[in-house]
C-alpha positions as CSV (number, residue, x, y, z in Angstrom):
1,M,0.0,0.0,0.0
2,S,1.1,3.6,-0.5
3,I,0.2,7.0,0.7
4,L,-1.3,9.2,-2.0
5,T,-1.0,13.0,-2.4
6,I,-4.0,14.9,-1.3
7,V,-5.2,17.5,-3.7
8,K,-5.8,20.9,-2.1
9,E,-8.3,23.7,-2.9
10,P,-8.1,25.7,-5.3
11,D,-7.1,22.7,-7.6
12,P,-9.9,22.6,-10.3
13,I,-10.2,18.8,-10.1
14,L,-12.0,19.2,-6.8
15,R,-14.8,21.0,-8.7
16,K,-15.4,18.1,-11.2
17,K,-18.0,15.4,-10.9
18,S,-16.7,11.9,-10.3
19,L,-17.6,9.1,-12.6
20,P,-19.4,5.9,-11.5
21,V,-17.2,2.8,-11.1
22,K,-18.2,-0.1,-13.5
23,E,-17.0,-2.9,-11.3
24,V,-15.2,-3.5,-8.0
25,N,-12.1,-5.2,-9.2
26,G,-8.5,-5.6,-8.0
27,E,-7.5,-2.1,-9.2
28,I,-10.4,-0.5,-7.3
29,K,-9.7,-2.5,-4.2
30,K,-6.0,-1.4,-4.3
31,L,-7.1,2.2,-4.7
32,M,-9.5,2.0,-1.7
33,K,-6.7,0.5,0.5
34,N,-4.3,3.3,-0.6
35,M,-7.0,5.9,0.1
36,L,-7.6,4.4,3.5
37,E,-3.9,4.5,4.3
38,T,-3.7,8.1,3.1
39,M,-6.7,9.1,5.2
40,Y,-5.2,7.6,8.4
41,A,-1.8,9.2,7.7
42,A,-3.4,12.7,7.2
43,P,-5.1,12.1,9.7
44,G,-8.8,12.3,8.7
45,I,-12.1,10.4,9.0
46,G,-13.2,10.5,5.4
47,L,-11.6,10.7,1.9
48,A,-13.1,10.8,-1.6
49,A,-11.1,9.5,-4.6
50,V,-11.2,13.0,-6.2
51,Q,-9.2,14.2,-3.2
52,V,-6.3,12.1,-4.5
53,G,-6.9,13.3,-8.1
54,I,-9.0,10.3,-9.2
55,L,-12.4,11.1,-10.6
56,K,-14.2,7.9,-9.5
57,R,-17.2,7.7,-7.1
58,I,-15.3,6.1,-4.3
59,I,-15.2,7.2,-0.6
60,V,-13.6,5.7,2.5
61,I,-14.7,6.6,6.0
62,D,-13.6,5.6,9.5
63,I,-15.0,7.6,12.4
64,S,-13.5,5.3,15.1
65,G,-11.0,8.1,15.9
66,E,-8.0,7.4,18.0
67,S,-9.3,3.9,18.9
68,S,-6.9,1.1,18.1
69,L,-9.9,-0.8,16.7
70,K,-10.3,0.6,13.2
71,K,-13.7,0.3,11.5
72,P,-13.3,1.4,7.9
73,I,-16.2,1.6,5.5
74,F,-15.7,1.5,1.8
75,F,-18.3,3.1,-0.5
76,V,-18.3,2.6,-4.3
77,N,-20.9,4.6,-6.2
78,P,-22.6,5.9,-3.0
79,K,-26.0,7.5,-3.4
80,I,-28.1,9.0,-0.7
81,V,-31.6,7.5,-1.0
82,W,-33.1,9.2,2.1
83,K,-32.3,12.3,4.2
84,S,-33.8,13.4,7.5
85,D,-35.9,16.6,7.6
86,I,-34.2,17.4,10.9
87,L,-31.1,19.5,10.4
88,E,-28.1,19.8,12.7
89,T,-25.1,22.0,12.6
90,K,-21.6,20.4,13.0
91,Q,-18.1,21.9,12.6
92,E,-16.5,20.4,9.5
93,G,-13.0,20.4,8.2
94,C,-11.5,18.9,5.1
95,L,-8.1,17.3,4.2
96,S,-8.3,19.3,0.9
97,I,-8.8,22.6,2.9
98,P,-6.2,22.2,5.6
99,G,-6.5,24.3,8.8
100,H,-10.0,25.7,8.0
101,F,-13.3,24.8,9.6
102,G,-16.9,25.9,9.3
103,N,-20.2,25.2,11.0
104,I,-22.3,23.4,8.4
105,K,-26.0,22.5,8.6
106,R,-26.9,19.1,7.2
107,P,-29.6,16.4,7.7
108,E,-28.9,14.6,11.0
109,A,-29.5,11.2,9.4
110,C,-29.4,9.6,5.9
111,H,-29.6,6.2,4.2
112,V,-27.0,5.5,1.5
113,K,-27.0,2.8,-1.1
114,Y,-23.6,1.7,-2.3
115,L,-21.3,-1.2,-3.3
116,D,-19.0,-2.4,-0.5
117,Y,-15.4,-3.5,-0.8
118,S,-16.5,-6.9,-2.2
119,G,-18.8,-5.3,-4.8
120,K,-22.0,-6.3,-2.9
121,E,-24.9,-3.8,-2.9
122,K,-25.7,-2.5,0.5
123,I,-27.9,0.2,2.2
124,L,-26.5,1.8,5.3
125,K,-28.7,3.8,7.7
126,A,-26.4,6.5,9.3
127,D,-26.9,9.3,11.8
128,G,-24.7,11.7,13.7
129,L,-21.1,12.0,12.7
130,L,-21.2,9.1,10.2
131,A,-24.2,10.7,8.4
132,T,-22.4,14.1,8.3
133,C,-19.2,12.4,7.0
134,I,-21.1,10.5,4.3
135,Q,-22.8,13.6,3.1
136,H,-19.5,15.6,3.1
137,E,-17.7,12.9,1.1
138,I,-20.6,12.4,-1.4
139,D,-20.5,16.2,-1.9
140,H,-16.8,15.7,-3.0
141,C,-18.0,13.2,-5.7
142,N,-20.3,16.0,-7.0
143,G,-17.6,18.7,-7.0
144,I,-19.0,20.4,-3.9
145,L,-16.8,21.5,-0.9
146,F,-18.0,22.3,2.6
147,I,-16.9,26.0,2.1
148,D,-19.6,26.2,-0.6
149,Y,-22.1,26.2,2.3
150,L,-20.4,29.2,4.0
151,S,-21.2,32.9,3.4
152,K,-19.5,34.3,0.3
153,L,-17.2,36.4,2.5
154,K,-16.0,33.5,4.6
155,K,-15.5,31.3,1.5
156,A,-13.6,34.0,-0.3
157,F,-11.4,34.6,2.7
158,I,-10.5,30.8,2.9
159,V,-9.9,30.4,-0.8
160,K,-7.6,33.5,-0.8
161,K,-5.6,32.1,2.1
162,L,-5.3,28.7,0.4
163,T,-4.3,30.3,-2.9
164,K,-1.6,32.4,-1.2
165,A,-0.3,29.3,0.7
166,Q,-0.1,27.4,-2.6
167,K,1.8,30.2,-4.3
168,N,4.3,30.3,-1.4
169,Q,5.0,26.6,-1.8
170,E,5.7,26.8,-5.5
């Protein structure tokens, strides 16, 4: 396995829609393992393939935190099939937007249909942090970042800081 490079805002690939995966094969499984290793190393709790520069509808999530017992979930072609009418606000961050956070309002629960690591179709009923993380990562597959939910002023401030940081690295 290997650690992949995480793409940072304002890279234009983050604004592109990811394409569905035709089948869960060895190449896709290897990508998911590498994504998981990358996410743990960052460290983070969720990662979409687009965040490592690959436009495929794949996300990996593990909200177990610092626990030594890891509980990764692999989602291929995830699609939200139900969302709660009850909204809750949680502070979100993103590995592609390092050092910045925002309070984002999302449905408190959702049901997601997806293919698992073995290619089997599943439906997961999620709430709390897991539901937030799923929605955040599926947004990535659709070219949406959490900063898009912030006010124009806050978003512009963050993008300006990230652009400046990127220029200083070059």
